[in-house]
Every structure is written in structure tokens, then in C-alpha cells.
PyMOL Python script that loads the backbone (N, CA, C, O; Angstrom):
from pymol import cmd

cmd.read_pdbstr("""\
ATOM      1  N   MET A   1     -17.749 280.770  53.874  1.00  0.00           N
ATOM      2  CA  MET A   1     -17.413 280.714  52.290  1.00  0.00           C
ATOM      3  C   MET A   1     -16.086 280.561  52.247  1.00  0.00           C
ATOM      4  O   MET A   1     -15.275 281.191  52.927  1.00  0.00           O
ATOM      5  N   ALA A   2     -15.749 279.359  51.098  1.00  0.00           N
ATOM      6  CA  ALA A   2     -14.532 279.248  50.888  1.00  0.00           C
ATOM      7  C   ALA A   2     -13.830 280.143  50.168  1.00  0.00           C
ATOM      8  O   ALA A   2     -14.349 280.832  49.289  1.00  0.00           O
ATOM      9  N   LYS A   3     -12.156 280.215  50.606  1.00  0.00           N
ATOM     10  CA  LYS A   3     -11.319 281.000  50.101  1.00  0.00           C
ATOM     11  C   LYS A   3     -10.733 280.827  48.936  1.00  0.00           C
ATOM     12  O   LYS A   3     -10.721 279.633  48.635  1.00  0.00           O
ATOM     13  N   SER A   4     -10.125 281.673  47.964  1.00  0.00           N
ATOM     14  CA  SER A   4      -9.463 280.928  46.696  1.00  0.00           C
ATOM     15  C   SER A   4      -8.495 280.218  46.894  1.00  0.00           C
ATOM     16  O   SER A   4      -8.109 279.419  46.041  1.00  0.00           O
ATOM     17  N   SER A   5      -7.871 280.376  48.135  1.00  0.00           N
ATOM     18  CA  SER A   5      -6.600 279.605  48.389  1.00  0.00           C
ATOM     19  C   SER A   5      -7.330 278.241  48.910  1.00  0.00           C
ATOM     20  O   SER A   5      -6.477 277.354  48.932  1.00  0.00           O
ATOM     21  N   ASP A   6      -8.381 277.836  49.263  1.00  0.00           N
ATOM     22  CA  ASP A   6      -8.459 276.542  49.864  1.00  0.00           C
ATOM     23  C   ASP A   6      -8.385 275.866  48.648  1.00  0.00           C
ATOM     24  O   ASP A   6      -8.727 276.253  47.530  1.00  0.00           O
ATOM     25  N   ARG A   7      -7.735 274.457  49.122  1.00  0.00           N
ATOM     26  CA  ARG A   7      -7.621 273.539  48.105  1.00  0.00           C
ATOM     27  C   ARG A   7      -8.888 272.436  47.876  1.00  0.00           C
ATOM     28  O   ARG A   7      -8.799 271.567  47.009  1.00  0.00           O
ATOM     29  N   PHE A   8      -9.992 272.559  48.685  1.00  0.00           N
ATOM     30  CA  PHE A   8     -11.123 271.635  48.638  1.00  0.00           C
ATOM     31  C   PHE A   8     -12.124 272.502  48.643  1.00  0.00           C
ATOM     32  O   PHE A   8     -12.197 273.482  49.384  1.00  0.00           O
ATOM     33  N   LEU A   9     -13.168 272.069  47.568  1.00  0.00           N
ATOM     34  CA  LEU A   9     -14.501 272.840  47.591  1.00  0.00           C
ATOM     35  C   LEU A   9     -15.646 271.889  47.620  1.00  0.00           C
ATOM     36  O   LEU A   9     -15.804 270.991  46.793  1.00  0.00           O
ATOM     37  N   LYS A  10     -16.552 272.178  48.773  1.00  0.00           N
ATOM     38  CA  LYS A  10     -17.538 271.373  48.979  1.00  0.00           C
ATOM     39  C   LYS A  10     -18.849 271.690  47.846  1.00  0.00           C
ATOM     40  O   LYS A  10     -19.320 272.812  47.663  1.00  0.00           O
ATOM     41  N   ILE A  11     -19.241 270.604  47.243  1.00  0.00           N
ATOM     42  CA  ILE A  11     -20.124 270.873  45.965  1.00  0.00           C
ATOM     43  C   ILE A  11     -21.610 270.276  46.316  1.00  0.00           C
ATOM     44  O   ILE A  11     -22.585 270.564  45.623  1.00  0.00           O
ATOM     45  N   TYR A  12     -21.675 269.566  47.261  1.00  0.00           N
ATOM     46  CA  TYR A  12     -22.736 268.798  47.851  1.00  0.00           C
ATOM     47  C   TYR A  12     -22.909 268.633  49.180  1.00  0.00           C
ATOM     48  O   TYR A  12     -21.978 268.133  49.812  1.00  0.00           O
ATOM     49  N   SER A  13     -24.124 269.017  49.866  1.00  0.00           N
ATOM     50  CA  SER A  13     -24.166 268.473  51.052  1.00  0.00           C
ATOM     51  C   SER A  13     -25.882 268.286  51.501  1.00  0.00           C
ATOM     52  O   SER A  13     -26.798 269.040  51.172  1.00  0.00           O
ATOM     53  N   GLN A  14     -25.956 267.224  52.223  1.00  0.00           N
ATOM     54  CA  GLN A  14     -27.191 266.588  52.394  1.00  0.00           C
ATOM     55  C   GLN A  14     -27.245 266.253  53.908  1.00  0.00           C
ATOM     56  O   GLN A  14     -26.220 265.786  54.405  1.00  0.00           O
ATOM     57  N   GLY A  15     -28.448 266.461  54.774  1.00  0.00           N
ATOM     58  CA  GLY A  15     -28.671 266.144  56.231  1.00  0.00           C
ATOM     59  C   GLY A  15     -28.027 267.431  56.907  1.00  0.00           C
ATOM     60  O   GLY A  15     -27.769 268.546  56.452  1.00  0.00           O
ATOM     61  N   SER A  16     -27.871 266.891  58.099  1.00  0.00           N
ATOM     62  CA  SER A  16     -27.100 267.979  59.053  1.00  0.00           C
ATOM     63  C   SER A  16     -26.368 267.448  60.147  1.00  0.00           C
ATOM     64  O   SER A  16     -26.368 266.241  60.389  1.00  0.00           O
ATOM     65  N   SER A  17     -25.707 268.329  60.861  1.00  0.00           N
ATOM     66  CA  SER A  17     -24.818 267.899  61.978  1.00  0.00           C
ATOM     67  C   SER A  17     -25.523 267.183  62.982  1.00  0.00           C
ATOM     68  O   SER A  17     -24.950 266.495  63.826  1.00  0.00           O
ATOM     69  N   LEU A  18     -27.190 267.383  62.881  1.00  0.00           N
ATOM     70  CA  LEU A  18     -27.737 266.725  64.367  1.00  0.00           C
ATOM     71  C   LEU A  18     -28.246 265.395  63.689  1.00  0.00           C
ATOM     72  O   LEU A  18     -28.774 264.606  64.473  1.00  0.00           O
ATOM     73  N   SER A  19     -28.176 264.996  62.319  1.00  0.00           N
ATOM     74  CA  SER A  19     -28.290 263.816  62.031  1.00  0.00           C
ATOM     75  C   SER A  19     -27.069 262.999  61.097  1.00  0.00           C
ATOM     76  O   SER A  19     -25.891 263.104  61.438  1.00  0.00           O
ATOM     77  N   THR A  20     -27.422 262.278  60.035  1.00  0.00           N
ATOM     78  CA  THR A  20     -26.437 261.989  59.473  1.00  0.00           C
ATOM     79  C   THR A  20     -26.259 263.216  58.154  1.00  0.00           C
ATOM     80  O   THR A  20     -27.076 263.677  57.357  1.00  0.00           O
ATOM     81  N   LEU A  21     -24.783 263.467  58.376  1.00  0.00           N
ATOM     82  CA  LEU A  21     -24.344 264.365  57.078  1.00  0.00           C
ATOM     83  C   LEU A  21     -23.598 263.689  56.072  1.00  0.00           C
ATOM     84  O   LEU A  21     -22.662 262.920  56.289  1.00  0.00           O
ATOM     85  N   THR A  22     -24.068 264.020  54.935  1.00  0.00           N
ATOM     86  CA  THR A  22     -23.325 263.346  53.547  1.00  0.00           C
ATOM     87  C   THR A  22     -23.003 264.666  52.750  1.00  0.00           C
ATOM     88  O   THR A  22     -23.824 265.522  52.419  1.00  0.00           O
ATOM     89  N   GLN A  23     -21.565 264.665  52.490  1.00  0.00           N
ATOM     90  CA  GLN A  23     -20.913 265.821  51.733  1.00  0.00           C
ATOM     91  C   GLN A  23     -20.284 265.311  50.662  1.00  0.00           C
ATOM     92  O   GLN A  23     -19.849 264.161  50.724  1.00  0.00           O
ATOM     93  N   ILE A  24     -20.147 266.006  49.619  1.00  0.00           N
ATOM     94  CA  ILE A  24     -18.871 265.815  48.423  1.00  0.00           C
ATOM     95  C   ILE A  24     -18.020 266.655  48.400  1.00  0.00           C
ATOM     96  O   ILE A  24     -18.525 267.755  48.177  1.00  0.00           O
ATOM     97  N   TRP A  25     -16.801 266.695  48.539  1.00  0.00           N
ATOM     98  CA  TRP A  25     -15.720 267.683  48.152  1.00  0.00           C
ATOM     99  C   TRP A  25     -14.825 267.299  46.919  1.00  0.00           C
ATOM    100  O   TRP A  25     -14.503 266.157  46.593  1.00  0.00           O
ATOM    101  N   VAL A  26     -14.494 268.457  46.309  1.00  0.00           N
ATOM    102  CA  VAL A  26     -13.721 268.266  45.224  1.00  0.00           C
ATOM    103  C   VAL A  26     -12.256 268.708  45.514  1.00  0.00           C
ATOM    104  O   VAL A  26     -12.076 269.627  46.312  1.00  0.00           O
ATOM    105  N   ASP A  27     -11.385 268.206  45.011  1.00  0.00           N
ATOM    106  CA  ASP A  27      -9.676 268.622  45.162  1.00  0.00           C
ATOM    107  C   ASP A  27      -9.798 269.490  43.887  1.00  0.00           C
ATOM    108  O   ASP A  27     -10.293 269.063  42.844  1.00  0.00           O
ATOM    109  N   LYS A  28      -9.237 270.928  44.076  1.00  0.00           N
ATOM    110  CA  LYS A  28      -9.349 271.773  43.060  1.00  0.00           C
ATOM    111  C   LYS A  28      -8.252 271.499  42.163  1.00  0.00           C
ATOM    112  O   LYS A  28      -8.222 271.816  40.974  1.00  0.00           O
ATOM    113  N   GLN A  29      -7.311 270.861  42.833  1.00  0.00           N
ATOM    114  CA  GLN A  29      -6.016 270.789  42.016  1.00  0.00           C
ATOM    115  C   GLN A  29      -5.893 269.721  41.047  1.00  0.00           C
ATOM    116  O   GLN A  29      -5.400 269.805  39.922  1.00  0.00           O
ATOM    117  N   THR A  30      -6.498 268.507  41.720  1.00  0.00           N
ATOM    118  CA  THR A  30      -6.545 267.067  40.860  1.00  0.00           C
ATOM    119  C   THR A  30      -8.071 266.718  40.334  1.00  0.00           C
ATOM    120  O   THR A  30      -8.361 265.832  39.530  1.00  0.00           O
ATOM    121  N   GLY A  31      -8.924 267.583  40.951  1.00  0.00           N
ATOM    122  CA  GLY A  31     -10.245 267.129  40.366  1.00  0.00           C
ATOM    123  C   GLY A  31     -10.877 266.009  40.806  1.00  0.00           C
ATOM    124  O   GLY A  31     -11.950 265.677  40.301  1.00  0.00           O
ATOM    125  N   VAL A  32     -10.355 265.365  41.693  1.00  0.00           N
ATOM    126  CA  VAL A  32     -10.610 264.111  42.478  1.00  0.00           C
ATOM    127  C   VAL A  32     -11.731 264.371  43.328  1.00  0.00           C
ATOM    128  O   VAL A  32     -11.633 265.350  44.069  1.00  0.00           O
ATOM    129  N   ASN A  33     -12.948 263.573  43.373  1.00  0.00           N
ATOM    130  CA  ASN A  33     -14.198 263.963  44.329  1.00  0.00           C
ATOM    131  C   ASN A  33     -14.132 262.792  45.662  1.00  0.00           C
ATOM    132  O   ASN A  33     -14.018 261.567  45.654  1.00  0.00           O
ATOM    133  N   TYR A  34     -14.247 263.695  46.663  1.00  0.00           N
ATOM    134  CA  TYR A  34     -14.346 262.629  47.720  1.00  0.00           C
ATOM    135  C   TYR A  34     -15.730 262.654  48.503  1.00  0.00           C
ATOM    136  O   TYR A  34     -16.460 263.633  48.342  1.00  0.00           O
ATOM    137  N   VAL A  35     -16.074 261.742  49.243  1.00  0.00           N
ATOM    138  CA  VAL A  35     -17.479 261.545  49.524  1.00  0.00           C
ATOM    139  C   VAL A  35     -17.254 261.636  51.359  1.00  0.00           C
ATOM    140  O   VAL A  35     -16.419 260.820  51.749  1.00  0.00           O
ATOM    141  N   PHE A  36     -17.706 262.262  52.164  1.00  0.00           N
ATOM    142  CA  PHE A  36     -17.769 262.575  53.767  1.00  0.00           C
ATOM    143  C   PHE A  36     -18.901 262.289  54.204  1.00  0.00           C
ATOM    144  O   PHE A  36     -19.855 262.817  53.632  1.00  0.00           O
ATOM    145  N   GLN A  37     -19.091 261.622  55.035  1.00  0.00           N
ATOM    146  CA  GLN A  37     -20.170 260.939  55.890  1.00  0.00           C
ATOM    147  C   GLN A  37     -19.737 260.819  57.287  1.00  0.00           C
ATOM    148  O   GLN A  37     -18.767 260.148  57.638  1.00  0.00           O
ATOM    149  N   ALA A  38     -20.784 261.755  58.370  1.00  0.00           N
ATOM    150  CA  ALA A  38     -20.675 261.748  59.516  1.00  0.00           C
ATOM    151  C   ALA A  38     -21.937 261.669  60.234  1.00  0.00           C
ATOM    152  O   ALA A  38     -22.873 262.387  59.880  1.00  0.00           O
ATOM    153  N   SER A  39     -22.055 260.824  61.258  1.00  0.00           N
ATOM    154  CA  SER A  39     -23.077 260.519  62.090  1.00  0.00           C
ATOM    155  C   SER A  39     -22.907 260.475  63.588  1.00  0.00           C
ATOM    156  O   SER A  39     -22.292 259.527  64.076  1.00  0.00           O
ATOM    157  N   GLY A  40     -23.365 261.350  64.299  1.00  0.00           N
ATOM    158  CA  GLY A  40     -22.714 261.287  65.663  1.00  0.00           C
ATOM    159  C   GLY A  40     -21.586 262.023  65.884  1.00  0.00           C
ATOM    160  O   GLY A  40     -21.396 263.203  65.588  1.00  0.00           O
ATOM    161  N   TYR A  41     -20.612 261.009  66.594  1.00  0.00           N
ATOM    162  CA  TYR A  41     -19.546 261.286  66.573  1.00  0.00           C
ATOM    163  C   TYR A  41     -18.338 260.660  65.860  1.00  0.00           C
ATOM    164  O   TYR A  41     -17.118 260.695  66.018  1.00  0.00           O
ATOM    165  N   ALA A  42     -19.096 260.139  65.106  1.00  0.00           N
ATOM    166  CA  ALA A  42     -18.145 259.234  63.953  1.00  0.00           C
ATOM    167  C   ALA A  42     -17.999 259.845  62.493  1.00  0.00           C
ATOM    168  O   ALA A  42     -18.898 260.637  62.211  1.00  0.00           O
ATOM    169  N   GLY A  43     -17.203 259.667  61.676  1.00  0.00           N
ATOM    170  CA  GLY A  43     -17.233 260.202  60.287  1.00  0.00           C
ATOM    171  C   GLY A  43     -16.045 259.648  59.692  1.00  0.00           C
ATOM    172  O   GLY A  43     -15.030 259.306  60.299  1.00  0.00           O
ATOM    173  N   GLY A  44     -16.304 259.575  58.181  1.00  0.00           N
ATOM    174  CA  GLY A  44     -15.329 259.120  57.290  1.00  0.00           C
ATOM    175  C   GLY A  44     -15.388 259.867  56.121  1.00  0.00           C
ATOM    176  O   GLY A  44     -16.441 260.381  55.742  1.00  0.00           O
ATOM    177  N   LEU A  45     -14.006 259.997  55.331  1.00  0.00           N
ATOM    178  CA  LEU A  45     -13.823 260.396  54.179  1.00  0.00           C
ATOM    179  C   LEU A  45     -13.210 259.337  53.304  1.00  0.00           C
ATOM    180  O   LEU A  45     -12.408 258.495  53.709  1.00  0.00           O
ATOM    181  N   THR A  46     -13.720 259.464  51.895  1.00  0.00           N
ATOM    182  CA  THR A  46     -13.166 258.307  50.989  1.00  0.00           C
ATOM    183  C   THR A  46     -13.215 258.814  49.454  1.00  0.00           C
ATOM    184  O   THR A  46     -14.183 259.493  49.113  1.00  0.00           O
ATOM    185  N   PRO A  47     -12.340 258.550  48.647  1.00  0.00           N
ATOM    186  CA  PRO A  47     -12.758 258.960  47.228  1.00  0.00           C
ATOM    187  C   PRO A  47     -14.036 258.210  46.955  1.00  0.00           C
ATOM    188  O   PRO A  47     -14.461 257.144  47.401  1.00  0.00           O
ATOM    189  N   LEU A  48     -14.630 259.263  45.906  1.00  0.00           N
ATOM    190  CA  LEU A  48     -16.101 258.664  45.312  1.00  0.00           C
ATOM    191  C   LEU A  48     -15.477 258.002  44.056  1.00  0.00           C
ATOM    192  O   LEU A  48     -14.575 258.467  43.359  1.00  0.00           O
ATOM    193  N   LEU A  49     -16.153 256.784  43.899  1.00  0.00           N
ATOM    194  CA  LEU A  49     -15.742 255.751  42.763  1.00  0.00           C
ATOM    195  C   LEU A  49     -16.628 255.864  41.816  1.00  0.00           C
ATOM    196  O   LEU A  49     -17.757 256.284  42.070  1.00  0.00           O
ATOM    197  N   ASN A  50     -16.260 255.516  40.609  1.00  0.00           N
ATOM    198  CA  ASN A  50     -17.271 255.246  39.463  1.00  0.00           C
ATOM    199  C   ASN A  50     -17.629 253.717  39.509  1.00  0.00           C
ATOM    200  O   ASN A  50     -17.094 252.914  40.274  1.00  0.00           O
ATOM    201  N   ARG A  51     -18.632 253.412  38.566  1.00  0.00           N
ATOM    202  CA  ARG A  51     -18.853 251.922  38.662  1.00  0.00           C
ATOM    203  C   ARG A  51     -17.839 250.935  38.524  1.00  0.00           C
ATOM    204  O   ARG A  51     -17.904 249.876  39.148  1.00  0.00           O
ATOM    205  N   ASP A  52     -16.496 251.328  37.408  1.00  0.00           N
ATOM    206  CA  ASP A  52     -15.931 250.495  37.381  1.00  0.00           C
ATOM    207  C   ASP A  52     -14.469 250.519  38.562  1.00  0.00           C
ATOM    208  O   ASP A  52     -13.538 249.722  38.446  1.00  0.00           O
ATOM    209  N   GLY A  53     -14.522 251.336  39.395  1.00  0.00           N
ATOM    210  CA  GLY A  53     -13.813 251.268  40.537  1.00  0.00           C
ATOM    211  C   GLY A  53     -12.487 252.429  40.405  1.00  0.00           C
ATOM    212  O   GLY A  53     -11.574 252.539  41.223  1.00  0.00           O
ATOM    213  N   THR A  54     -12.630 253.073  39.408  1.00  0.00           N
ATOM    214  CA  THR A  54     -11.646 254.223  39.237  1.00  0.00           C
ATOM    215  C   THR A  54     -12.376 255.503  39.990  1.00  0.00           C
ATOM    216  O   THR A  54     -13.601 255.402  40.053  1.00  0.00           O
ATOM    217  N   PRO A  55     -11.844 256.586  40.517  1.00  0.00           N
ATOM    218  CA  PRO A  55     -12.296 257.960  41.006  1.00  0.00           C
ATOM    219  C   PRO A  55     -12.954 258.816  40.202  1.00  0.00           C
ATOM    220  O   PRO A  55     -12.588 258.979  39.038  1.00  0.00           O
ATOM    221  N   VAL A  56     -13.910 259.408  40.679  1.00  0.00           N
ATOM    222  CA  VAL A  56     -14.743 260.269  40.056  1.00  0.00           C
ATOM    223  C   VAL A  56     -13.877 261.633  40.010  1.00  0.00           C
ATOM    224  O   VAL A  56     -13.444 262.252  40.982  1.00  0.00           O
ATOM    225  N   VAL A  57     -13.736 261.941  38.672  1.00  0.00           N
ATOM    226  CA  VAL A  57     -12.580 263.095  38.442  1.00  0.00           C
ATOM    227  C   VAL A  57     -13.561 263.990  37.622  1.00  0.00           C
ATOM    228  O   VAL A  57     -14.283 263.591  36.707  1.00  0.00           O
ATOM    229  N   THR A  58     -13.465 265.349  38.129  1.00  0.00           N
ATOM    230  CA  THR A  58     -14.439 266.488  37.462  1.00  0.00           C
ATOM    231  C   THR A  58     -13.429 267.371  36.839  1.00  0.00           C
ATOM    232  O   THR A  58     -12.254 267.372  37.206  1.00  0.00           O
ATOM    233  N   SER A  59     -13.932 268.184  35.817  1.00  0.00           N
ATOM    234  CA  SER A  59     -12.831 269.314  35.369  1.00  0.00           C
ATOM    235  C   SER A  59     -12.684 270.334  36.621  1.00  0.00           C
ATOM    236  O   SER A  59     -13.568 270.759  37.365  1.00  0.00           O
ATOM    237  N   VAL A  60     -11.163 270.616  36.620  1.00  0.00           N
ATOM    238  CA  VAL A  60     -10.998 271.481  37.623  1.00  0.00           C
ATOM    239  C   VAL A  60     -11.098 272.769  37.250  1.00  0.00           C
ATOM    240  O   VAL A  60     -11.115 273.612  38.147  1.00  0.00           O
ATOM    241  N   SER A  61     -11.171 273.127  36.074  1.00  0.00           N
ATOM    242  CA  SER A  61     -11.013 274.417  35.405  1.00  0.00           C
ATOM    243  C   SER A  61     -12.490 275.508  35.842  1.00  0.00           C
ATOM    244  O   SER A  61     -12.435 276.738  35.854  1.00  0.00           O
ATOM    245  N   PRO A  62     -13.588 274.774  36.134  1.00  0.00           N
ATOM    246  CA  PRO A  62     -14.771 275.609  36.887  1.00  0.00           C
ATOM    247  C   PRO A  62     -14.251 276.066  38.389  1.00  0.00           C
ATOM    248  O   PRO A  62     -14.793 276.975  39.017  1.00  0.00           O
ATOM    249  N   TYR A  63     -13.295 275.422  38.801  1.00  0.00           N
ATOM    250  CA  TYR A  63     -13.080 275.868  40.442  1.00  0.00           C
ATOM    251  C   TYR A  63     -11.862 276.597  40.607  1.00  0.00           C
ATOM    252  O   TYR A  63     -11.541 277.070  41.697  1.00  0.00           O
ATOM    253  N   GLN A  64     -11.081 276.722  39.438  1.00  0.00           N
ATOM    254  CA  GLN A  64      -9.894 277.598  39.813  1.00  0.00           C
ATOM    255  C   GLN A  64     -10.034 278.899  40.175  1.00  0.00           C
ATOM    256  O   GLN A  64      -9.256 279.362  41.010  1.00  0.00           O
ATOM    257  N   ASP A  65     -11.093 279.733  39.581  1.00  0.00           N
ATOM    258  CA  ASP A  65     -11.712 281.052  39.864  1.00  0.00           C
ATOM    259  C   ASP A  65     -12.007 281.197  41.565  1.00  0.00           C
ATOM    260  O   ASP A  65     -11.734 282.218  42.196  1.00  0.00           O
ATOM    261  N   GLU A  66     -12.465 280.275  42.014  1.00  0.00           N
ATOM    262  CA  GLU A  66     -13.334 280.497  43.064  1.00  0.00           C
ATOM    263  C   GLU A  66     -12.372 280.273  44.402  1.00  0.00           C
ATOM    264  O   GLU A  66     -12.846 280.399  45.531  1.00  0.00           O
TER     265      GLU A  66
END
""", "prot")
cmd.dss("prot")
cmd.show_as("cartoon", "prot")
cmd.util.cbc("prot")
cmd.orient("prot")
């Protein structure tokens, strides 16, 4: 479980470590969302983008107390 001092919070997870794993993480300081995907021994992390190319940003206030 995430500690309140952790900067990133996992808000979505699909798949498992035995197959393709997709997760969405939120930076609790900036609100920027990141998508992480892993398959086998490879993985990658990138900002999650809106249709217009800007980063997806969520309000950080719900995550400040977690």
C-alpha cells in the first residue's frame, strides 16, 4: 500500500506481471498522469496525453491526504 510520503499513486492497473501489464500513475505534486506498460522483460513509462497532445492532469487535492 502506498505511504502518504510516496510521490506517485497508482490509480489504474490492468493485466498481470505474467502477461502485458498496463498501469496509470499520478504524480501527487503536479497531477500529471503517466502510463506504464510492461511485457516480459521490457517496459516503458510516458506521460498520458490528451487528444491535443497536452498531458492529462488531474486535481491533486484528492490525493494529498493519501
